N, C-alpha and C positions, 0 to 999 in steps of 0.2 A: 945730742943723741935723739933719735927719732922717738917721739912719745909713744906711737903705736907699737914700735918694736919693744920698748921697755914694758909696756902693758902685756904684750904677748909673752915675753920672757918671764914675767912675773907669774903668769898663768901656766907656765910650763910648755909654752909653744915656742919652738926655736926656729921655725922656718920663716923666711922673709915673706912679707905680704905679697910680693910679686909672684911667689911660688903659687899661692892660692888664687891669685888673679889669673894666672896662666891656666890653672886647672879649670877654673870657671869658664874662661873663654874657650878652652878646648871642648868642654861639655856643650856649650852653646853651638859651636861649629858642628859637632856630631849631630846634635838635635836638628839643626837646619838641614843637614845632609839627609837625615831620615825623612823630613817633611818633603823635600824635593823628590826623593825616591818614591814615596807613597803617592805623590801627585801623579807620577807616571803609572804606578801600579793600580791606582784607583780606577783606571780604565778597564781593569780586569776584576773589578769588584773586591779589591782590597781596601781596607779603611784604616786610617790612623787617627786616633783621638789624641789631640794635643792638649795637654793640661798645663796652663800657665803656672809658672813657679809661684805666683802671688796668690793663687787660690788656696785658702785654708785647707789643711789636710782633712778636717772633719767634713768638708763640703765636696771633696774630690769625687767620691763615689757617685753622688747624685749628679754631679757635673758630667761624669763619664757616661752615665746612663742617658741623660738628656742629649748629649752630643751623639751618642750611638743612634738614638731615635731620629735625630735631625738628619744625620748623614744617610741612614739606610731607609728611613720611613717605616721601620719595623718596630713594633712595640714588644717589650719583653716583660715577663713577670720577674720583678726584681725583689721579691719578698725575702729571699734567702741569700742575696748577694753580699750582705754585710760580712760574711765569712771570708770573702776573698778580695774585697775592695778595701 
C-alpha cells in the first residue's frame, strides 16, 4: 500500500495524489498563458504583477506595490491598501 495514500485516507482525503498534481500543473499552465498574454498586452500599457507562490502571504502586498512601481515608474500612496491586499 502506498504510504502517502494511507496518510491521506487517514486524514479523510480520498483522492489520489495524481489528481492534485494534475490540478497544480493545470494551474501552472493557466498562469503561464496569462503571462504570455500580458507580454503582448503590455505594449498597450496593461501590466501583470506576477507573485511567486513561494512569497509569504504576509509579504505579498508590499511585493505587489514594489512591482507596480518597478513596472510603471509611478509611485502610489499605499497607506490604506491593507484593506484589499
